[in-house]
VOTIVEX-389718 format. One record per residue (C-alpha): residue number from 1; residue in three letters; x, y, z. Coordinates in Angstrom, 3 decimals, always signed. Each point is the difference from the previous one (the first is absolute). Layout:
+-----+-----+----------+----------+----------+
|   i |  aa |        u |        v |        w |
+-----+-----+----------+----------+----------+
| NUM | ala |        X |        Y |        Z |
...
+-----+-----+----------+----------+----------+
***
This chain:
+-----+-----+----------+----------+----------+
|   i |  aa |        u |        v |        w |
+-----+-----+----------+----------+----------+
|   1 | met |  +86.642 |  +29.336 |  +74.023 |
|   2 | lys |   +1.688 |   -3.203 |   +1.067 |
|   3 | glu |   -1.494 |   -3.100 |   -1.582 |
|   4 | lys |   -1.554 |   -2.395 |   +2.498 |
|   5 | val |   +1.268 |   -3.532 |   -0.378 |
|   6 | arg |   -1.906 |   -2.893 |   +1.544 |
|   7 | ser |   +1.452 |   -3.293 |   +1.152 |
|   8 | lys |   -1.980 |   -1.815 |   -2.713 |
|   9 | asp |   +1.778 |   +2.089 |   -2.615 |
|  10 | tyr |   +3.378 |   -0.964 |   +1.421 |
|  11 | leu |   -1.021 |   -3.660 |   -0.044 |
|  12 | leu |   -1.163 |   +0.161 |   -3.606 |
|  13 | val |   +3.141 |   +1.784 |   -1.170 |
|  14 | ile |   +2.338 |   -2.410 |   +1.788 |
|  15 | ser |   -1.955 |   -3.037 |   -1.202 |
|  16 | leu |   +0.019 |   +1.193 |   -3.611 |
|  17 | phe |   +3.717 |   +0.787 |   +0.183 |
|  18 | phe |   +0.863 |   -3.525 |   +1.139 |
|  19 | phe |   -2.364 |   -1.451 |   -2.594 |
|  20 | ile |   +1.842 |   +1.930 |   -2.746 |
|  21 | val |   +3.339 |   -1.310 |   +1.277 |
|  22 | ala |   -1.369 |   -3.545 |   +0.090 |
|  23 | leu |   -1.250 |   +0.271 |   -3.584 |
|  24 | leu |   +3.379 |   +1.273 |   -1.165 |
|  25 | leu |   +1.679 |   -3.050 |   +1.549 |
|  26 | ile |   -2.433 |   -2.498 |   -1.519 |
|  27 | pro |   +1.330 |   -1.398 |   -3.317 |
|  28 | thr |   -2.219 |   +0.204 |   -3.065 |
|  29 | gly |   +1.427 |   -3.183 |   -1.516 |
|  30 | phe |   +1.525 |   +1.820 |   -2.959 |
|  31 | glu |   +3.153 |   +1.342 |   +1.640 |
|  32 | asn |   +2.197 |   -2.815 |   -1.330 |
|  33 | ile |   -1.119 |   +0.451 |   -3.590 |
|  34 | lys |   +2.959 |   +1.986 |   -1.263 |
|  35 | leu |   +2.930 |   -0.328 |   -2.340 |
|  36 | gln |   +2.703 |   -2.320 |   +1.254 |
|  37 | asn |   +3.527 |   +1.351 |   +0.453 |
|  38 | ser |   -1.039 |   +3.631 |   -0.284 |
|  39 | glu |   +0.183 |   +3.079 |   +2.181 |
|  40 | thr |   -1.898 |   +3.288 |   -0.211 |
|  41 | val |   +2.085 |   +3.106 |   +0.730 |
|  42 | arg |   +0.059 |   +3.763 |   -0.421 |
|  43 | ala |   +2.570 |   +1.411 |   -2.414 |
|  44 | arg |   +1.257 |   +3.317 |   -1.319 |
|  45 | val |   +0.325 |   +0.548 |   -3.755 |
|  46 | ile |   +3.541 |   +1.160 |   -0.733 |
|  47 | asp |   -0.014 |   +0.104 |   -3.787 |
|  48 | val |   -2.355 |   -0.788 |   -2.897 |
|  49 | asp |   +0.506 |   -1.044 |   -3.617 |
|  50 | asn |   -2.929 |   +0.753 |   -2.323 |
|  51 | ser |   +1.727 |   -1.026 |   -3.236 |
|  52 | ser |   -2.228 |   -3.085 |   -0.351 |
|  53 | val |   -3.230 |   +1.921 |   +0.627 |
|  54 | met |   -2.109 |   +0.575 |   -3.121 |
|  55 | gln |   -2.722 |   +2.634 |   -0.052 |
|  56 | phe |   -3.057 |   -0.028 |   -2.267 |
|  57 | gly |   -1.960 |   +3.176 |   +0.622 |
|  58 | ile |   -0.594 |   +0.071 |   +3.738 |
|  59 | val |   +0.558 |   -3.737 |   +0.454 |
|  60 | lys |   +3.410 |   -1.372 |   +0.996 |
|  61 | thr |   +1.138 |   -3.601 |   -0.421 |
|  62 | gly |   +3.253 |   -1.875 |   +0.432 |
|  63 | asp |   +2.393 |   -0.277 |   +2.925 |
|  64 | gln |   +1.346 |   +2.644 |   +2.337 |
|  65 | asp |   +3.313 |   -1.123 |   +1.477 |
|  66 | leu |   +0.668 |   +1.204 |   +3.539 |
|  67 | glu |   +2.890 |   +0.051 |   +2.400 |
|  68 | ile |   -1.284 |   -0.168 |   +3.566 |
|  69 | arg |   +1.382 |   -0.015 |   +3.535 |
|  70 | ile |   -1.785 |   -2.207 |   +2.550 |
|  71 | leu |   -0.967 |   +1.967 |   +3.121 |
|  72 | asn |   -1.109 |   -2.709 |   +2.445 |
|  73 | gly |   +0.164 |   -3.709 |   +0.715 |
|  74 | arg |   +2.935 |   -2.404 |   -0.187 |
|  75 | phe |   +1.327 |   +1.591 |   -3.190 |
|  76 | lys |   -0.060 |   +3.593 |   +1.255 |
|  77 | gly |   +2.496 |   +2.156 |   -1.867 |
|  78 | val |   +0.399 |   -2.427 |   -2.917 |
|  79 | glu |   -0.304 |   +1.526 |   -3.462 |
|  80 | val |   -1.572 |   -2.127 |   -2.752 |
|  81 | asn |   -1.515 |   +0.401 |   -3.439 |
|  82 | ala |   -3.758 |   -0.278 |   -0.357 |
|  83 | asn |   -2.506 |   -0.057 |   -2.810 |
|  84 | asn |   -3.235 |   +1.953 |   -0.380 |
|  85 | met |   -2.136 |   -1.523 |   -2.761 |
|  86 | leu |   -2.487 |   +2.300 |   -1.730 |
|  87 | ile |   -2.989 |   -1.741 |   -1.606 |
|  88 | gly |   -1.640 |   +3.044 |   -1.576 |
|  89 | lys |   -2.832 |   +0.438 |   +2.530 |
|  90 | met |   +0.215 |   +3.300 |   +1.826 |
|  91 | glu |   -2.089 |   -1.206 |   +2.964 |
|  92 | leu |   +2.553 |   -2.746 |   +0.686 |
|  93 | asp |   +3.331 |   +1.386 |   -1.263 |
|  94 | lys |   +2.302 |   +2.179 |   +2.102 |
|  95 | met |   +3.102 |   +2.017 |   -0.862 |
|  96 | phe |   +2.896 |   +0.595 |   +2.384 |
|  97 | ala |   +2.523 |   +2.801 |   +0.313 |
|  98 | pro |   +3.251 |   +0.222 |   +2.014 |
|  99 | gly |   -0.792 |   +0.592 |   +3.673 |
| 100 | asp |   -3.356 |   -1.795 |   -0.051 |
| 101 | ser |   -0.830 |   -2.502 |   +2.741 |
| 102 | ala |   -1.301 |   -3.340 |   -1.250 |
| 103 | leu |   -1.446 |   -3.247 |   +1.324 |
| 104 | val |   +2.123 |   -2.851 |   -1.329 |
| 105 | val |   -0.291 |   -3.798 |   +0.101 |
| 106 | leu |   +3.343 |   -1.775 |   +0.040 |
| 107 | asp |   +0.179 |   -3.485 |   -1.550 |
| 108 | leu |   +2.629 |   -2.033 |   +1.872 |
| 109 | asp |   +1.857 |   -3.212 |   -0.726 |
| 110 | asn |   -0.750 |   -3.255 |   +1.830 |
| 111 | ser |   +2.314 |   +0.923 |   +2.852 |
| 112 | gly |   -1.722 |   +3.367 |   +0.419 |
| 113 | glu |   +3.345 |   +1.775 |   +0.144 |
| 114 | lys |   +0.310 |   +1.311 |   -3.547 |
| 115 | ile |   -2.225 |   +2.341 |   -2.002 |
| 116 | ile |   -0.903 |   -1.434 |   -3.407 |
| 117 | his |   -2.396 |   +2.686 |   -1.177 |
| 118 | ala |   -1.594 |   +3.189 |   +1.340 |
| 119 | asn |   -3.561 |   +0.724 |   -1.074 |
| 120 | val |   -1.252 |   +3.537 |   +0.578 |
| 121 | ile |   -3.659 |   -0.113 |   +1.068 |
| 122 | asp |   -0.932 |   +3.674 |   +0.301 |
| 123 | his |   +0.861 |   +3.246 |   +1.701 |
| 124 | tyr |   +0.271 |   -0.372 |   +3.778 |
| 125 | arg |   -3.003 |   +1.754 |   +1.557 |
| 126 | ile |   -0.379 |   -1.620 |   +3.434 |
| 127 | arg |   +1.819 |   +2.809 |   +1.823 |
| 128 | phe |   -2.329 |   +2.681 |   -1.349 |
| 129 | glu |   -3.047 |   -2.177 |   +0.675 |
| 130 | leu |   +1.066 |   -0.331 |   +3.644 |
| 131 | ile |   +0.632 |   +3.749 |   +0.244 |
| 132 | leu |   -3.436 |   +0.746 |   -1.428 |
| 133 | phe |   -1.651 |   -2.470 |   +2.372 |
| 134 | gly |   +1.909 |   +1.491 |   +2.948 |
| 135 | ile |   -1.206 |   +3.513 |   -0.864 |
| 136 | phe |   -3.551 |   -1.311 |   -0.292 |
| 137 | val |   +0.198 |   -1.642 |   +3.445 |
| 138 | leu |   +1.517 |   +3.095 |   +1.643 |
| 139 | leu |   -2.644 |   +2.248 |   -1.548 |
| 140 | leu |   -2.787 |   -2.313 |   +1.132 |
| 141 | leu |   +1.377 |   -0.276 |   +3.536 |
| 142 | gly |   +0.665 |   +3.727 |   +0.258 |
| 143 | phe |   -3.474 |   +0.962 |   -1.139 |
| 144 | ala |   -2.178 |   -2.731 |   +1.519 |
| 145 | gly |   +2.059 |   -1.182 |   +2.985 |
| 146 | trp |   -1.372 |   -3.195 |   +1.548 |
| 147 | thr |   -2.611 |   -0.347 |   -2.734 |
| 148 | gly |   +2.784 |   +0.393 |   -2.557 |
| 149 | leu |   +1.921 |   -2.851 |   +1.621 |
| 150 | lys |   -3.074 |   -2.216 |   -0.278 |
| 151 | ala |   -0.402 |   +1.025 |   -3.635 |
| 152 | val |   +3.624 |   -0.967 |   -0.721 |
| 153 | leu |   -0.549 |   -3.379 |   +1.657 |
| 154 | ser |   -3.167 |   -0.593 |   -2.011 |
| 155 | phe |   +1.906 |   +0.920 |   -3.175 |
| 156 | leu |   +2.794 |   -2.468 |   +0.807 |
| 157 | phe |   -2.483 |   -2.672 |   +1.066 |
| 158 | thr |   -1.865 |   +0.257 |   -3.305 |
| 159 | ala |   +3.205 |   -0.207 |   -2.045 |
| 160 | val |   +1.330 |   -2.990 |   +1.966 |
| 161 | val |   -3.309 |   -1.911 |   -0.138 |
| 162 | ile |   -0.267 |   +0.492 |   -3.765 |
| 163 | trp |   +3.611 |   -1.093 |   -0.568 |
| 164 | lys |   +0.120 |   -2.857 |   +2.503 |
| 165 | leu |   -3.526 |   -1.419 |   -0.275 |
| 166 | leu |   -1.889 |   +1.222 |   -3.063 |
| 167 | ile |   +2.678 |   -0.337 |   -2.702 |
| 168 | pro |   +1.327 |   -3.413 |   +1.189 |
| 169 | gly |   -3.598 |   -1.227 |   +0.280 |
| 170 | phe |   -0.638 |   +0.943 |   -3.621 |
| 171 | leu |   +3.157 |   -1.778 |   -1.139 |
| 172 | lys |   -0.916 |   -3.144 |   +1.947 |
| 173 | gly |   -3.327 |   -0.203 |   -1.805 |
| 174 | trp |   -2.358 |   +0.965 |   +2.817 |
| 175 | asp |   -3.354 |   +1.388 |   -1.119 |
| 176 | pro |   +0.824 |   +3.674 |   -0.730 |
| 177 | ile |   -3.456 |   +1.378 |   +0.805 |
| 178 | leu |   -0.430 |   -1.783 |   +3.337 |
| 179 | leu |   +3.598 |   +0.734 |   +1.000 |
| 180 | thr |   -0.240 |   +3.681 |   -0.898 |
| 181 | leu |   -3.370 |   +0.387 |   +1.701 |
| 182 | gly |   +1.347 |   -1.538 |   +3.207 |
| 183 | ile |   +3.149 |   +2.140 |   -0.029 |
| 184 | val |   -1.950 |   +3.174 |   -0.761 |
| 185 | met |   -2.268 |   -0.696 |   +2.968 |
| 186 | val |   +3.001 |   -0.524 |   +2.275 |
| 187 | leu |   +1.664 |   +3.182 |   -1.249 |
| 188 | thr |   -3.213 |   +1.991 |   +0.316 |
| 189 | ala |   -0.526 |   -1.130 |   +3.587 |
| 190 | ala |   +3.627 |   +0.593 |   +0.978 |
| 191 | ile |   +0.221 |   +3.468 |   -1.544 |
| 192 | ile |   -3.391 |   +1.257 |   +1.180 |
| 193 | phe |   +0.414 |   -1.236 |   +3.571 |
| 194 | leu |   +3.602 |   +1.177 |   +0.123 |
| 195 | val |   -0.812 |   +3.526 |   -1.140 |
| 196 | gly |   -3.511 |   +0.294 |   +1.451 |
| 197 | gly |   +0.548 |   -2.221 |   +3.040 |
| 198 | leu |   -2.112 |   -2.874 |   +1.332 |
| 199 | thr |   -2.998 |   +2.284 |   +0.246 |
| 200 | thr |   -3.540 |   +0.225 |   -1.263 |
| 201 | lys |   +1.242 |   +2.327 |   -2.721 |
| 202 | gly |   +2.437 |   -2.668 |   -1.169 |
| 203 | ile |   -2.647 |   -2.743 |   +0.073 |
| 204 | val |   -2.445 |   +2.057 |   -2.069 |
| 205 | ala |   +2.713 |   +0.894 |   -2.524 |
| 206 | phe |   +1.170 |   -3.606 |   -0.293 |
| 207 | leu |   -3.490 |   -1.436 |   -0.541 |
| 208 | gly |   -0.814 |   +2.641 |   -2.609 |
| 209 | ala |   +3.289 |   -0.555 |   -1.825 |
| 210 | phe |   -0.453 |   -3.776 |   +0.173 |
| 211 | leu |   -3.386 |   +0.164 |   -1.723 |
| 212 | gly |   +1.301 |   +2.439 |   -2.628 |
| 213 | ile |   +2.999 |   -2.207 |   -0.839 |
| 214 | leu |   -2.186 |   -3.117 |   -0.055 |
| 215 | leu |   -2.350 |   +1.649 |   -2.491 |
| 216 | thr |   +2.941 |   +1.110 |   -2.160 |
| 217 | cys |   +1.291 |   -3.578 |   -0.028 |
| 218 | gly |   -3.415 |   -1.309 |   -1.051 |
| 219 | leu |   -0.373 |   +2.579 |   -2.774 |
| 220 | ser |   +3.438 |   -0.748 |   -1.428 |
| 221 | ile |   -0.960 |   -3.686 |   -0.282 |
| 222 | leu |   -3.445 |   +0.851 |   -1.399 |
| 223 | phe |   +1.268 |   +2.241 |   -2.813 |
| 224 | asp |   +2.942 |   -2.232 |   -0.873 |
| 225 | arg |   -1.904 |   -2.027 |   -2.587 |
| 226 | gly |   -1.310 |   +3.050 |   -1.855 |
| 227 | phe |   +3.353 |   +1.787 |   -0.195 |
| 228 | arg |   +1.936 |   -3.162 |   -0.953 |
| 229 | ile |   +3.266 |   +1.196 |   +1.564 |
| 230 | his |   +2.481 |   -2.894 |   -0.098 |
| 231 | gly |   +2.328 |   +1.441 |   +2.617 |
| 232 | ala |   +3.185 |   +0.290 |   -2.052 |
| 233 | val |   -0.582 |   +3.740 |   -0.377 |
| 234 | arg |   +2.204 |   +0.682 |   +3.008 |
| 235 | pro |   +3.762 |   +0.462 |   -0.637 |
| 236 | phe |   +2.092 |   -3.180 |   +0.373 |
| 237 | ser |   -3.120 |   -2.172 |   +0.437 |
| 238 | glu |   +0.714 |   -2.094 |   -3.078 |
| 239 | thr |   +3.673 |   -0.257 |   +1.006 |
| 240 | leu |   -1.082 |   -1.930 |   +3.108 |
| 241 | leu |   -1.585 |   -2.719 |   -2.121 |
| 242 | tyr |   +3.287 |   -0.573 |   -1.825 |
| 243 | ser |   +2.082 |   +0.134 |   +3.200 |
| 244 | gly |   -1.173 |   -3.238 |   +1.552 |
| 245 | phe |   -3.450 |   +1.127 |   +1.200 |
| 246 | pro |   -2.461 |   -1.164 |   -2.706 |
| 247 | his |   -2.542 |   -0.909 |   +2.697 |
| 248 | leu |   -0.728 |   +3.633 |   +0.893 |
| 249 | asp |   -3.515 |   +1.310 |   -0.610 |
| 250 | leu |   +0.798 |   +3.443 |   -1.407 |
| 251 | lys |   -3.667 |   +0.912 |   -0.293 |
| 252 | lys |   -0.653 |   -0.492 |   +3.718 |
| 253 | ile |   +3.201 |   +1.865 |   +0.843 |
| 254 | phe |   -1.251 |   +2.925 |   -2.085 |
| 255 | leu |   -3.429 |   -0.079 |   +1.657 |
| 256 | ser |   +1.514 |   -0.139 |   +3.473 |
| 257 | gly |   +2.055 |   +3.069 |   -0.851 |
| 258 | ile |   -3.203 |   +1.998 |   -0.528 |
| 259 | phe |   -1.252 |   -0.137 |   +3.570 |
| 260 | leu |   +3.539 |   -0.001 |   +1.399 |
| 261 | ala |   +0.706 |   +3.312 |   -1.741 |
| 262 | ser |   -3.248 |   +1.647 |   +1.130 |
| 263 | ser |   +0.102 |   -1.288 |   +3.597 |
| 264 | gly |   +2.144 |   +2.895 |   +1.223 |
| 265 | ala |   -2.454 |   +2.627 |   -1.241 |
| 266 | val |   -2.950 |   -2.034 |   +1.337 |
| 267 | met |   +1.664 |   -0.208 |   +3.409 |
| 268 | asp |   +0.711 |   +3.742 |   +0.011 |
| 269 | leu |   -3.583 |   +0.898 |   -0.864 |
| 270 | ala |   -1.417 |   -2.360 |   +2.631 |
| 271 | met |   +2.175 |   +1.550 |   +2.711 |
| 272 | asp |   -0.947 |   +3.547 |   -1.060 |
| 273 | ile |   -3.718 |   -0.755 |   +0.238 |
| 274 | ser |   +0.349 |   -1.908 |   +3.265 |
| 275 | ala |   +2.013 |   +2.791 |   +1.641 |
| 276 | ala |   -2.458 |   +2.660 |   -1.173 |
| 277 | met |   -3.000 |   -1.963 |   +1.296 |
| 278 | gln |   +1.673 |   -0.520 |   +3.350 |
| 279 | glu |   +0.642 |   +3.741 |   +0.279 |
| 280 | val |   -3.623 |   +0.794 |   -0.857 |
| 281 | arg |   -1.245 |   -2.512 |   +2.570 |
| 282 | glu |   +2.233 |   +1.390 |   +2.743 |
| 283 | lys |   -1.050 |   +3.602 |   -0.706 |
| 284 | his |   -3.698 |   -0.906 |   -0.231 |
| 285 | pro |   -0.645 |   -2.963 |   +2.341 |
| 286 | gln |   -3.761 |   +0.172 |   -0.562 |
| 287 | ile |   +0.210 |   -0.452 |   -3.786 |
| 288 | ser |   -2.094 |   -2.867 |   -1.319 |
| 289 | arg |   +1.365 |   -2.927 |   -1.920 |
| 290 | lys |   -1.689 |   +1.136 |   -3.214 |
| 291 | glu |   +1.415 |   +3.511 |   +0.292 |
| 292 | leu |   +3.486 |   -1.354 |   +0.702 |
| 293 | val |   -0.162 |   -2.262 |   -3.048 |
| 294 | phe |   -0.997 |   +2.933 |   -2.197 |
| 295 | ser |   +2.845 |   +2.020 |   +1.498 |
| 296 | gly |   +2.313 |   -2.802 |   -1.106 |
| 297 | phe |   -1.508 |   +0.166 |   -3.479 |
| 298 | thr |   +0.630 |   +3.753 |   -0.100 |
| 299 | val |   +3.658 |   -0.454 |   +0.880 |
| 300 | ala |   +0.320 |   -2.790 |   -2.568 |
| 301 | lys |   -1.447 |   +2.125 |   -2.797 |
| 302 | ala |   +2.659 |   +2.626 |   +0.626 |
| 303 | val |   +2.932 |   -2.379 |   -0.426 |
| 304 | ile |   -1.203 |   -2.640 |   -2.473 |
| 305 | gly |   +0.461 |   +2.228 |   -3.049 |
| 306 | thr |   +3.639 |   +0.770 |   +0.682 |
| 307 | met |   +0.816 |   -3.553 |   +1.082 |
| 308 | thr |   -1.332 |   -1.603 |   -3.188 |
| 309 | thr |   +1.926 |   +2.545 |   -2.066 |
| 310 | thr |   +3.078 |   -0.887 |   +2.045 |
| 311 | leu |   -0.272 |   -3.573 |   -1.240 |
| 312 | leu |   -0.254 |   +1.244 |   -3.580 |
| 313 | phe |   +3.145 |   +2.102 |   +0.452 |
| 314 | ala |   +1.874 |   -2.873 |   +1.627 |
| 315 | tyr |   -0.851 |   -2.557 |   -2.669 |
| 316 | ser |   +0.257 |   +2.200 |   -3.103 |
| 317 | gly |   +3.262 |   +1.652 |   +1.069 |
| 318 | gly |   +2.032 |   -3.031 |   -1.021 |
| 319 | tyr |   -1.634 |   -0.244 |   -3.425 |
| 320 | thr |   +0.349 |   +3.543 |   -1.326 |
| 321 | ala |   +2.636 |   -1.058 |   -2.559 |
| 322 | met |   -2.291 |   -2.705 |   -1.375 |
| 323 | leu |   -2.893 |   +2.452 |   -0.301 |
| 324 | met |   +2.298 |   +2.475 |   -1.745 |
| 325 | val |   +0.915 |   -2.690 |   -2.557 |
| 326 | phe |   -3.673 |   -0.669 |   -0.730 |
| 327 | met |   -0.736 |   +3.700 |   -0.451 |
| 328 | ala |   +3.101 |   +0.606 |   -2.116 |
| 329 | gln |   -1.009 |   -2.848 |   -2.321 |
| 330 | gly |   -3.578 |   +1.245 |   -0.282 |
| 331 | thr |   -1.463 |   -3.125 |   +1.591 |
| 332 | pro |   -3.820 |   +0.362 |   +0.302 |
| 333 | val |   -1.260 |   +0.222 |   +3.569 |
| 334 | val |   -2.189 |   -3.088 |   -0.487 |
| 335 | asn |   +3.007 |   -2.012 |   -1.134 |
| 336 | met |   +2.137 |   +1.334 |   +2.841 |
| 337 | phe |   -2.458 |   -0.943 |   +2.746 |
| 338 | asn |   -0.427 |   -3.446 |   -1.529 |
| 339 | ile |   +3.725 |   -0.813 |   +0.172 |
| 340 | ile |   +0.767 |   -2.373 |   +2.859 |
| 341 | tyr |   +2.570 |   +2.254 |   +1.674 |
| 342 | val |   -2.439 |   +2.924 |   +0.190 |
| 343 | ser |   -3.081 |   -2.074 |   +0.852 |
| 344 | ser |   +1.912 |   -1.680 |   +2.838 |
| 345 | glu |   +0.684 |   +3.439 |   +1.514 |
| 346 | val |   -3.639 |   +0.992 |   -0.508 |
| 347 | met |   -1.058 |   -3.106 |   +1.913 |
| 348 | his |   +2.655 |   +0.679 |   +2.634 |
| 349 | thr |   -1.153 |   +3.591 |   +0.532 |
| 350 | leu |   -3.766 |   -0.507 |   -0.082 |
| 351 | val |   -0.147 |   -3.136 |   +2.135 |
| 352 | gly |   +2.332 |   +1.619 |   +2.532 |
| 353 | ser |   -2.222 |   +3.074 |   +0.010 |
| 354 | phe |   -3.031 |   -2.177 |   +0.754 |
| 355 | gly |   +1.700 |   -0.990 |   +3.232 |
| 356 | leu |   +0.530 |   +3.649 |   +0.883 |
| 357 | val |   -3.595 |   +0.969 |   -0.699 |
| 358 | thr |   -1.499 |   -2.909 |   +1.949 |
| 359 | val |   +2.333 |   +0.204 |   +2.996 |
| 360 | ala |   -1.607 |   +3.344 |   +0.858 |
| 361 | pro |   -3.550 |   -1.284 |   +0.668 |
| 362 | phe |   +1.391 |   -3.184 |   +1.562 |
| 363 | thr |   +2.061 |   +1.965 |   +2.522 |
| 364 | ala |   -2.775 |   +2.526 |   +0.657 |
| 365 | ile |   -2.581 |   -2.704 |   +0.736 |
| 366 | ile |   +2.374 |   -2.015 |   +2.177 |
| 367 | gly |   +1.031 |   +3.182 |   +1.817 |
| 368 | gly |   -3.612 |   +0.930 |   +0.657 |
| 369 | ile |   -0.680 |   -3.419 |   +1.505 |
| 370 | ile |   +3.130 |   -0.208 |   +2.131 |
| 371 | tyr |   +0.449 |   +3.598 |   +1.132 |
| 372 | val |   -3.591 |   +0.599 |   +1.059 |
| 373 | arg |   -0.363 |   -3.335 |   +1.754 |
| 374 | lys |   +3.367 |   +0.273 |   +1.752 |
| 375 | ile |   -0.430 |   +3.515 |   +1.363 |
| 376 | gly |   -3.723 |   -0.507 |   +0.564 |
| 377 | asp |   +0.649 |   -3.104 |   +2.084 |
| 378 | phe |   +2.680 |   +1.837 |   +1.936 |
| 379 | ser |   -2.321 |   +2.940 |   +0.696 |
| 380 | his |   -2.771 |   -2.389 |   +1.089 |
| 381 | lys |   +2.329 |   -1.816 |   +2.411 |
| 382 | lys |   +1.262 |   +3.299 |   +1.367 |
| 383 | lys |   -3.566 |   +1.254 |   +0.554 |
| 384 | arg |   -0.979 |   -3.248 |   +1.694 |
| 385 | thr |   +3.013 |   +0.237 |   +2.319 |
| 386 | leu |   -0.902 |   +3.563 |   +1.000 |
| 387 | thr |   -3.598 |   -1.048 |   +0.677 |
| 388 | gln |   +1.126 |   -2.859 |   +2.239 |
| 389 | asn |   +2.269 |   +2.339 |   +1.950 |
+-----+-----+----------+----------+----------+
***
């Protein structure tokens, strides 16, 4: 069945598209902070020399000497020697073999015409990332059609807003909680109204999600003092303080990440409940407000369990290695849950789950008020018009 597209949908899609383009063109203020007299290029590894690499068990240290051929830029086709320094940390070190593609930073002389040194950053992965993203977009468009296009736009909009507004705002010292709350509200409104349309269903979903996210924000601030999470538990957080940004409030950045991370699931649950209540109301126009609210509760009960577990999977998936270390060392469970890295994830998961649990009754109550009044008023006006005729 062909999907019906309304003019409002076209307007929203076009408006969001131009807004994404505008955001991409707006500078963040950090574009000019880069190494002088340098150029980033893609290169092919021609030959490697591992004679200076020392191995201790599974750890490798030393220098891997490379011969590379530059594949793009002003120095395309030039072959130079490069160095790959190994520091003995497997999560940061990389090893190259002939034929590998690498991202390389070229240090140039003052004239910019001669290569002084070539520093190999890492394996070049951008091409495969673009291929993967292209497959994702094609699959989404092929399966969902017009709705898939709106989903792609909402995906791009979220990524651009986070990169162009949220991250620069953090670096400039803006209040992380207020900034994140404002951006989450904008994203929630844009995504819900883009996918669900400027309809009653979208309004109900947005209001329910708004209250759920607001509660999550309040709970994260409330439990902050008891958990005593300083914020440097996130990777590279401490590095920021030593990189010219000592003014950053890492604790507030951590707290803002709690309701930012759970907002997607909260939004999804709010839309599910709103859509289900709208369907019930349309099939049973005479249903009372109380009955409709309880119908919303019934739908919510069916999805809350899986959604809260989804958050647990999402958060714990990145920390399986750490948990394995604790178990392998025989760390008592009490000790493990008292360690700051684990307790921060406990706070992250439980506070985010609070938002999921509460968004259900919020959306159901709001839906009962709006749906019954809206359709009831419409039916009353229609009956009055027929009586006058």
